[in-house]
N, C-alpha and C positions, 0 to 999 in steps of 0.2 A: 546410327546417329541419334532418332529420336529415342531411344533407350536410356542414352545419357542425358538428353536434354530434361526427361521425366526425373531420372533419379536426381537431378542437380535442383529443380525446383523444388521436389521433396527434401529434400536434404537444407535447402532456403527455409523452407516452409516451418521445418521440424526447429531451425536453431531461431527463428525468430520467436515461435511460440516458445519456446524454453528460456528465453530472457527476461518474458516476465516474471516476477515474483509469484512465487507460489504459497498457497495458504500454508503457512508452519504451524507448528507447536505454539499455543496460547495458554495461559493459566486466565486471562481476561477476555474472554469470546461475549461479542456484543453480534445480536442478531441484526441484519439489516434493516430492520421496522425500528429499532432504537438507536440508529447510525446517530440522527439527528440529535436527539437528547444529550449522547456522549458526548459529541463533539461542541454543543454548546457549553458544557460545563468544561471540556479541555480547553476551548478557545476563549474565556470568561474573562481571563488576564492575559490578553495578550491587545497589543497598539492596533495591529491590522486583521479586525475580526474578519471580517468580508474574505479576505483571503485562507486566514487558518482555517474557517467553515469550511471552505471550498474543498482545500486538500484533504482536510480530517474526515470528510465524508466521502471522497474517492477512498480515501486508504480503508475506511472502513469497510464500505462496499466492497473492495477487494479482498482485503486482509478478514472479513469479519470480526474483528476486534479492535480495540480502542483502550490503552492502556490507562489506567485511573491515574487521578491526578491533575495540571495543566500542563501547557506545553513543556516537553523537554523531560517532564518526569514520568520516571517508569516504565519506559520504553521495550525493558528487557522484557516483561512478560509477554511479548506480541515477538517473533520472529521477524513475521513479514512486513509487521508495521515499523520494526528497527530497522531490516537491514535493505529498507527498498529505497534507493538512491536517486538522484537528478542526474543528469548528462555529464554534470561538474562532478558530479561525489559527494553532494553535501546532503543531508537526509530530505526525502520526497515529502515524508508524514510528521506532523507538528508534534 
């Protein structure tokens, strides 16, 4: 019985870990130390800058890339940044 319980816990743990977006291929890498600068530029034309900067920095820290241009542009150069979705299916990264 204990072995089955341990197996189930491990299975759940693996499924939770694999649900997070993985660092994918990118043609626009940004080191974590430069996320702030890249996100300031990306969010400069956005009305809700504070929220945009929060999510952009979060996505950059995880994916280690920020697409060039402004919000919504060139997202295809970073698969992790482009494919990370909210719980309701919308884009998580600006």
